C-alpha positions as a printed Julia matrix, in Angstrom:
105×3 Matrix{Float64}:
   6.28  -12.47   -1.4
   3.07  -12.43   -3.4
   2.27   -9.26   -5.3
  -1.38   -8.62   -5.96
  -2.23   -6.51   -8.99
  -4.93   -4.73   -6.99
  -2.24   -3.45   -4.6
  -0.34   -1.92   -7.51
  -3.44   -0.38   -9.0
  -4.48    1.11   -5.67
  -1.88    3.85   -6.13
  -3.46    4.88   -9.4
  -6.97    4.47   -8.01
  -6.08    6.75   -5.1
  -4.92    9.41   -7.56
  -8.15    9.01   -9.54
 -10.12    9.43   -6.29
  -8.21   12.65   -5.54
  -8.87   13.92   -9.06
 -12.58   13.06   -8.82
 -12.89   14.85   -5.49
 -11.1    17.9    -6.84
 -13.32   18.12   -9.91
 -16.59   17.53   -8.02
 -16.43   21.07   -6.67
 -15.59   22.74   -3.43
 -19.24   23.04   -2.35
 -19.56   19.29   -1.73
 -17.58   19.21    1.52
 -20.19   17.08    3.31
 -19.5    13.83    1.43
 -15.73   14.03    1.85
 -14.54   13.02    5.29
 -10.84   12.89    4.43
  -8.75   16.0     4.06
  -6.52   16.61    1.07
  -3.4    16.23    3.19
  -4.5    12.84    4.5
  -5.24   11.63    0.98
  -1.9    12.92   -0.22
  -0.14   11.21    2.67
  -2.02    7.99    1.92
  -0.95    8.19   -1.72
   2.69    8.73   -0.79
   2.56    5.79    1.61
   1.12    3.59   -1.13
   3.88    4.64   -3.53
   6.5     3.81   -0.91
   4.85    0.43   -0.32
   4.85   -0.39   -4.04
   8.51    0.61   -4.31
   9.44   -1.55   -1.33
   7.54   -4.52   -2.77
   9.27   -4.11   -6.14
  12.65   -3.9    -4.44
  11.92   -7.03   -2.41
  10.82   -8.88   -5.55
  14.02   -7.9    -7.35
  16.13   -8.99   -4.39
  14.29  -12.31   -4.16
  14.79  -12.87   -7.89
  18.51  -12.18   -7.57
  18.75  -14.61   -4.69
  16.82  -17.3    -6.57
  13.76  -17.23   -4.32
  11.51  -15.83   -7.04
  11.35  -17.58  -10.4
   8.78  -15.46  -12.25
  10.68  -12.78  -14.15
   7.46  -11.3   -15.53
   6.18  -10.63  -12.0
   9.45   -8.9   -11.14
   9.38   -6.74  -14.28
   5.73   -5.79  -13.78
   6.49   -4.83  -10.19
   9.36   -2.64  -11.37
   7.18   -0.94  -14.0
   4.34   -0.28  -11.55
   6.87    1.18   -9.13
   8.29    3.38  -11.88
   4.86    4.66  -12.96
   3.89    5.39   -9.35
   7.11    7.33   -8.81
   6.65    9.29  -12.04
   3.11   10.17  -11.01
   4.33   11.39   -7.63
   7.08   13.42   -9.25
   4.64   15.02  -11.69
   2.23   15.94   -8.87
   5.14   17.54   -7.0
   6.24   19.45  -10.11
   2.7    20.75  -10.72
   2.34   21.84   -7.1
   5.7    23.61   -7.23
   4.77   25.3   -10.49
   1.46   26.48   -9.04
   3.27   27.82   -5.96
   5.72   29.74   -8.14
   2.88   31.16  -10.22
   1.07   32.35   -7.11
   4.24   33.88   -5.68
   4.85   35.8    -8.93
   1.36   37.33   -9.01
   1.21   41.07   -8.42
  -0.47   42.06   -5.18
């Protein structure tokens, strides 16, 4: 299995695209054809893909099919960073939800 560095970076690029869209303002709805939920779903799918690729690389290394330890370790680190990013986004969303729920009406 060949891991392309652009596939790993696409998770982070997707998050940067979400951030850029969020900071560009809510009035620019015309140039954004994707909804937030579809972008979020796409990001989660990419994280799952990176994690599956890293798991497959580790398995192949253990079985002797993969000889490049650096590729395996980089795949594991990219998977870890992607998961941490996803976890932090979830934590921020949960925190925002709690803040909104605690606001006086």
